[in-house]
N, C-alpha and C positions, 0 to 999 in steps of 0.2 A: 700802957705802953711801958716796956722795960728800958733800962739804961742802954743807950747806943742805938735804939730803934729810930727809924726815920719815918715821919708821917708821910704817907703816900700822896696825899692831896695838899701838900704845903703850897700856899699861895703867897707870892711875894710881889712887892711893888716894882715898878720899872727901874728905879735907881738901885735897889738891892740886886736885881737881876743883872744890871749893867756892871756892878762891882764884881759879881761872881764870874762873868765871862770876860771881864776886862775890856769892855767896849763902851762907847759913848751912848747917850740917850738917843742921839740921831741915828746911830748905827742900829740900835735895837728897833727904833721906829721903822727904819727902812726894811729890816728883816721881817718885821710884822706885816708891813705893807706888801711885801713879796710873798707872804704866806709861809715863810720859813718858821716864824714863831707865831704862836696863837695866844691871844688874850682870852681870859675868862671873865673879864670885866674891864672897865676903863682903867688902864695903867696897871692891871693885875695879870700875873702869869702863874700857871701851875708850874712849879719849879721842876719836878721830875720829868714831866712831859716835854717842856721846852728845852731843858738841858739835852735830852735825847735828840730833839729836832735840830738843835744847834750843832751837835756833834755830827749828825748825818749831813748837815749842810757843809761843815768843814771837810768831811770826807768825800764830798762830791754829790751828795743826795742819795735817795733810795735807788736801788738797782732797777726797779720797775718804773721809775720816774722818766718821763720822755725828755726832760731838759738835759742839755749837754752837761757832762760832769767836769768839774774843774780839773780833776786829775787826768781825765782823758784829753782835755784841751791842752794841758801842759805837756803831756806825753807826745801829742801830735806836734806841738810847737818844737819840742826838743828834737823829734825825728826830722822835721823840716830843716832846722838849723844844722843838724848833723849832715844831712844830705847836701845842703848848700855848701858847707865847709869842705865836704869830700869832692864836690864838683870843682870848687875853686882851686883846691890842691891839685887835682888832676890837670886843670888848665895851666896852673903855674909850672907843673912838671912837663908840660907839652904832651900829655897823654890823652887829652880831650880837647876837641876843637869845635867851634861853632859850625853849624851846618852851612851857613853862608860862606865861611872861610873855606871849608872843604869844597863846596860847589865852585867857588871862584878859582881855586887852585887847580881842581880837576878839569875845569873848562879850559884853563890855560894849557895844561898838560895835553889834553886831547887835541886842542887846536894846533899845538906844536907838532904832535905826532902826525896829524892829518897833513899839515904843510910839508913835513918831511916825506910822507908817502906820496903826495901828489907831485913832488919834484923828481921822483925816481925815473919815470919814463923819459923826461927831457934830459936828465943828466946822463942816463945810461944808454939812451937810444943811439946816439952817434958813436959812443965808445964801443958798443957791442954789435955794430951793424953787420959785420961779416963773421962773427964768432959762431961756433957750433952751439946747438941748443943747450947742451949741458953746461957750457961756460955762461951762457945768458941766464939760465935758471939759477946757477950758483951765485952770480953777481946780484941778480934781483933778490934772491932769498937773503943774501947778506945785508943788502940795503933795507929790506923790509924788517928784518930782525933788529937792525940798528935803530930804525925809527920806532919800533914797538918797545925797545928797551927803555926808551925815555919815559914810557908810561910806568915802568916797573921801578923807576928810581925814586922811591919815597925817601924824603929827607925831612926830618922835623924842622929844620931851619926854614923850609918853605913857608911854614906857618908863623914865622916870627918876623919882626921888622928889622932884624939885624942887631938890635940892642937887647935881645932876649925877651922882649915883650910880645905876647901873642897879638896877632893882627886885630882881633876883636876888642882888645884892651884900649885901643885908641879912642 
C-alpha cells in the first residue's frame, strides 16, 4: 500500500466511530439498532461502509427506501407552515372568511331580501289600486330591484366585529 492509500476494509471500534461522526455512543447504538449502521462484530464497524450509510441517513436515506425521508418531511412541514401563514394573512386582510361566517351572513342577507320582497304586495296594493298596469309594473319592479340590491351590497365590514377583528377570531 502506497502513501495516502486508504485500506478499504478498515475496521474501527465504537468509540473511534463516534469521534469520527461527532455523536455519542448511545446515538451510534440507536442508529445500529435502526439498521442505519451495521456492525461487523461486537462494537466493530467497517469504516468506509458505515460512513456511507451514515451520510445516506443524513441525506434522508436511499431513494428506493420506503421510509419517509427527513428532507421530504421538512419540505412538507415548510409548505404547510407557508400555507398556514398565507391563510392567516388573507384572513387578517379580510380577503378570506370562514365558511360558517359566510353562511351566517349570507343567510341574514337572504332573509332580509325575502322579508322585503314579501312586504311588497301589502305596501303597494292599496297605493296602486286604481293605477294603470304600466304604473303598477314599474312600481313593483322598482321595489323588487331595491330588495334584490341588498343582496348585492357586499361590504367587508359585515365579516368583522366592528373592531377590525374577523368574526371567527372570537
